[in-house]
VMD Tcl script that draws the C-alpha trace (Angstrom):
set ca {
  {0.00 0.00 0.00}
  {1.32 3.45 -0.91}
  {0.45 6.75 0.75}
  {0.72 8.48 -2.65}
  {-2.29 6.54 -3.93}
  {-4.25 7.51 -0.84}
  {-3.34 11.14 -1.43}
  {-4.69 11.01 -4.98}
  {-7.97 9.60 -3.66}
  {-8.15 12.25 -0.96}
  {-7.06 15.27 -2.98}
  {-8.63 14.57 -6.36}
  {-11.08 11.68 -6.61}
  {-12.94 12.51 -3.40}
  {-13.12 16.18 -4.38}
  {-14.49 15.22 -7.79}
  {-17.25 13.26 -6.05}
  {-18.02 16.15 -3.69}
  {-18.31 18.58 -6.58}
  {-20.44 16.13 -8.55}
  {-22.87 15.92 -5.63}
  {-23.16 19.71 -5.55}
  {-23.80 19.81 -9.31}
  {-26.59 17.29 -8.73}
  {-28.21 19.74 -6.30}
  {-27.69 22.60 -8.77}
  {-29.43 20.66 -11.53}
  {-32.37 19.76 -9.28}
  {-32.77 23.35 -8.07}
  {-32.48 24.80 -11.58}
  {-35.06 22.32 -12.90}
  {-37.38 23.23 -10.05}
  {-36.95 27.00 -10.54}
  {-37.49 26.87 -14.30}
  {-40.15 24.13 -14.23}
  {-38.13 22.26 -16.84}
  {-37.07 18.64 -17.06}
  {-33.74 18.47 -18.81}
  {-32.62 15.40 -20.74}
  {-29.13 14.59 -21.94}
  {-27.75 12.56 -24.82}
  {-25.81 10.48 -22.31}
  {-27.80 10.12 -19.12}
  {-25.03 8.01 -17.58}
  {-22.54 10.89 -17.51}
  {-21.71 12.67 -14.27}
  {-23.81 15.53 -12.95}
  {-20.73 17.71 -13.38}
  {-20.70 17.01 -17.13}
  {-24.47 17.39 -17.35}
  {-24.55 20.82 -15.74}
  {-21.55 22.08 -17.73}
  {-23.25 20.91 -20.94}
  {-26.49 22.56 -19.83}
  {-24.67 25.83 -19.17}
  {-22.88 25.76 -22.53}
  {-25.77 24.61 -24.69}
  {-28.77 26.23 -23.03}
  {-28.23 28.66 -20.16}
  {-26.12 31.37 -21.82}
  {-28.63 31.82 -24.65}
  {-31.68 31.65 -22.42}
  {-33.53 34.02 -20.09}
  {-32.39 31.94 -17.10}
  {-28.80 33.20 -16.81}
  {-29.37 35.13 -13.59}
  {-31.34 32.28 -12.02}
  {-28.68 29.72 -12.94}
  {-25.72 31.71 -11.63}
  {-27.61 32.68 -8.48}
  {-27.93 28.97 -7.72}
  {-24.25 28.39 -8.47}
  {-23.25 31.30 -6.25}
  {-25.35 29.99 -3.37}
  {-23.39 26.73 -3.52}
  {-20.02 28.54 -3.55}
  {-19.13 28.23 -7.24}
  {-15.69 29.62 -8.17}
  {-16.74 32.22 -10.72}
  {-13.24 32.50 -12.15}
  {-14.06 29.19 -13.82}
  {-16.04 31.23 -16.34}
  {-12.86 32.90 -17.57}
  {-11.00 29.58 -17.63}
  {-13.82 28.06 -19.71}
  {-13.89 30.99 -22.13}
  {-10.12 30.83 -22.58}
  {-10.28 27.12 -23.39}
  {-13.18 27.44 -25.82}
  {-11.47 30.31 -27.67}
  {-8.02 28.72 -27.59}
  {-9.30 25.48 -29.09}
  {-11.09 27.07 -32.05}
  {-9.87 25.64 -35.36}
  {-10.04 29.14 -36.81}
  {-9.66 31.80 -34.09}
  {-11.25 34.38 -36.38}
  {-14.51 32.39 -36.23}
  {-15.08 33.45 -32.64}
  {-18.28 35.49 -32.67}
  {-20.61 32.75 -31.37}
  {-18.37 31.90 -28.42}
  {-17.75 35.56 -27.56}
  {-21.47 36.32 -27.72}
  {-22.18 33.37 -25.43}
  {-19.62 34.24 -22.76}
  {-20.55 37.91 -22.71}
  {-23.71 36.67 -21.00}
  {-21.57 35.43 -18.11}
  {-21.93 37.67 -15.04}
  {-18.15 38.00 -14.61}
  {-17.09 38.66 -18.22}
  {-17.63 42.20 -19.52}
  {-15.64 42.12 -22.76}
  {-13.73 39.75 -25.05}
  {-11.60 40.96 -27.95}
  {-9.31 39.39 -30.56}
  {-6.40 41.08 -32.31}
  {-7.12 39.25 -35.58}
  {-3.90 37.23 -35.38}
  {-3.33 35.20 -32.22}
  {-4.21 37.09 -29.02}
  {-7.45 37.20 -27.07}
  {-8.22 39.59 -24.22}
  {-10.87 38.77 -21.63}
  {-11.98 41.63 -19.37}
  {-13.68 41.03 -16.04}
  {-14.66 43.74 -13.57}
  {-14.31 41.20 -10.79}
  {-11.10 39.39 -11.79}
  {-9.27 41.84 -14.06}
  {-7.80 41.52 -17.56}
  {-6.45 38.30 -19.04}
  {-4.46 38.27 -22.29}
  {-3.48 34.97 -23.83}
  {-1.94 33.86 -27.11}
  {-2.85 30.73 -29.04}
  {-0.07 28.19 -28.48}
  {-0.46 26.55 -31.89}
  {0.18 29.95 -33.50}
  {3.15 30.77 -31.30}
  {4.75 27.37 -32.02}
  {3.49 27.00 -35.58}
  {7.03 26.49 -36.92}
  {7.79 23.70 -34.45}
  {6.80 20.50 -36.29}
  {7.02 18.36 -33.16}
  {4.59 20.52 -31.21}
  {2.21 20.98 -34.14}
  {2.03 17.24 -34.76}
  {1.29 16.68 -31.07}
  {-1.46 19.31 -31.01}
  {-3.06 17.93 -34.16}
  {-3.05 14.30 -33.00}
  {-4.02 14.60 -29.32}
  {-7.19 15.57 -27.49}
  {-6.19 18.79 -25.78}
  {-8.96 19.55 -23.23}
  {-7.77 16.70 -21.01}
  {-4.44 15.06 -20.31}
  {-2.62 18.01 -18.76}
  {0.04 15.78 -17.16}
  {0.78 14.06 -20.48}
  {0.85 17.39 -22.34}
  {3.31 18.84 -19.85}
  {5.48 15.73 -19.96}
  {5.59 16.01 -23.75}
  {6.65 19.66 -23.47}
  {9.40 18.64 -21.05}
  {10.96 16.61 -23.84}
  {10.77 19.51 -26.29}
  {12.01 22.31 -24.01}
  {14.61 21.01 -21.53}
  {15.23 24.51 -20.13}
  {11.58 25.16 -19.28}
  {9.86 23.93 -16.10}
  {7.10 21.39 -15.51}
  {4.75 22.54 -12.74}
  {2.10 20.41 -11.07}
  {-0.22 22.31 -8.75}
  {-3.36 21.82 -6.73}
  {-5.83 24.22 -8.36}
  {-9.20 25.44 -7.13}
  {-12.14 23.20 -8.06}
  {-15.66 24.27 -9.09}
  {-17.04 24.45 -5.54}
  {-14.92 22.67 -2.95}
  {-11.38 21.33 -2.74}
  {-8.67 21.20 -5.36}
  {-7.44 19.05 -8.24}
  {-4.00 18.29 -9.68}
  {-3.11 20.21 -12.82}
  {0.16 20.35 -14.78}
  {1.47 23.06 -17.11}
  {4.74 24.37 -18.52}
  {6.63 27.50 -17.46}
  {9.24 29.43 -19.42}
  {10.87 31.29 -16.53}
  {12.85 33.61 -18.80}
  {9.73 35.05 -20.40}
  {7.44 34.49 -17.42}
  {4.95 32.67 -19.66}
  {2.85 29.59 -18.89}
  {2.01 27.14 -21.68}
  {-1.19 25.20 -21.02}
  {-1.98 22.90 -23.93}
  {-5.33 21.94 -22.37}
  {-6.46 25.38 -23.53}
  {-3.93 25.73 -26.36}
  {-2.96 28.91 -24.55}
  {0.15 30.87 -23.59}
  {-0.37 33.40 -20.79}
  {1.71 35.30 -18.24}
  {2.35 33.39 -15.03}
  {0.94 36.27 -12.97}
  {-2.36 36.09 -14.87}
  {-2.38 32.29 -14.76}
  {-1.85 32.20 -11.01}
  {-4.54 34.84 -10.52}
  {-6.98 32.70 -12.49}
  {-6.15 29.14 -11.40}
  {-5.14 29.96 -7.81}
  {-2.55 27.15 -7.78}
  {-0.70 25.76 -4.82}
  {2.46 24.56 -6.48}
  {3.31 21.01 -5.42}
  {6.13 20.22 -7.85}
  {8.33 22.52 -9.94}
  {10.85 20.53 -11.99}
  {13.38 21.69 -14.53}
  {12.35 19.73 -17.61}
  {15.81 18.25 -18.05}
  {15.51 16.79 -14.52}
  {12.12 15.09 -14.95}
  {13.51 11.65 -15.75}
  {15.99 11.76 -12.86}
  {13.26 12.75 -10.41}
  {11.00 10.05 -11.76}
  {13.69 7.43 -11.17}
  {13.86 8.51 -7.52}
  {10.07 8.31 -7.17}
  {9.99 4.81 -8.67}
  {12.41 3.68 -5.94}
  {10.62 5.53 -3.13}
  {6.98 4.77 -3.96}
  {4.76 2.06 -5.43}
  {2.47 3.90 -7.83}
  {0.71 2.46 -10.90}
  {3.04 1.96 -13.84}
  {0.81 3.85 -16.28}
  {0.38 6.94 -14.09}
  {1.99 9.96 -15.74}
  {5.51 10.66 -14.50}
  {4.72 14.23 -13.45}
  {1.73 13.20 -11.36}
  {3.82 10.48 -9.68}
  {6.49 13.05 -8.83}
  {3.91 15.53 -7.49}
  {2.18 12.94 -5.32}
  {5.48 11.87 -3.78}
  {6.43 15.51 -3.12}
  {3.04 16.12 -1.51}
  {3.70 13.09 0.69}
  {7.06 14.59 1.71}
  {5.42 17.94 2.45}
  {2.76 16.30 4.62}
  {5.50 14.51 6.57}
  {7.37 17.77 7.06}
  {10.43 16.39 5.28}
  {12.78 19.15 4.11}
  {15.93 17.22 3.21}
  {17.37 16.24 -0.16}
  {14.79 14.87 -2.57}
  {16.95 11.83 -3.37}
  {17.17 10.93 0.34}
  {13.45 11.21 1.07}
  {11.61 8.48 2.99}
  {9.60 5.75 1.28}
  {5.86 6.34 0.91}
  {5.14 2.60 0.95}
  {3.27 1.39 4.03}
  {4.56 -1.94 5.27}
  {2.16 -4.45 6.83}
}
mol new
graphics top color blue
foreach p $ca { graphics top sphere $p radius 0.5 }
foreach p [lrange $ca 0 end-1] q [lrange $ca 1 end] { graphics top cylinder $p $q radius 0.2 }
display resetview
């Protein structure tokens, strides 16, 4: 048995369940308030996915926006998620110039006052509550890098942040791989990985196909950094973690490293990483 696996259950899986339960209440309350019974193409999907789909495909273009977000607010919804969602939707457009429908939709969000595009590669999202966020489309910025473009074109970007960041670690050895605990929809946090170019102060998050300043990224995602690894050191740190923990073989290297570091933090260990204690519980 390994403490790292318990930490993943505690810090991510359990929080996902807690948030799903709250989304269930949101859906029930919204249905009751609007006197509507909502059906979904896949009724077996989580309540989290159902409510997000309902928001994207119905709420923004309806007369129920205020009612919906009032319910979310009552349950403690992190409204900055609206900006994160808008950034991802815009960043993942096949043609960023075809953005009018998405912009029109998100301008109905209570925390987004303006969205603009420079006609080339940069979007600006303005929020009275959270401030201004400017991001550039990663696939434009790295359009001359065949390795990155092939990866972007052949992988599903909205998920797989740990794998995306591991891939980037192989492309840019002088950048950093960061794995943080970021704020969830309502309660708790989840593990999220992204790439940092310290020289430019820019974060590359392929889940949103976006490049954004670290200051803006931290303001939006509210991360507690668990692991910051120079990309050229990822394999060496992974070798240490393999010796010190017993995590599933197919778990992404960066998540394994982060879980072991979180275990060390919880133990109050401050010594050399290579000399850290084992996270394996002996019977």
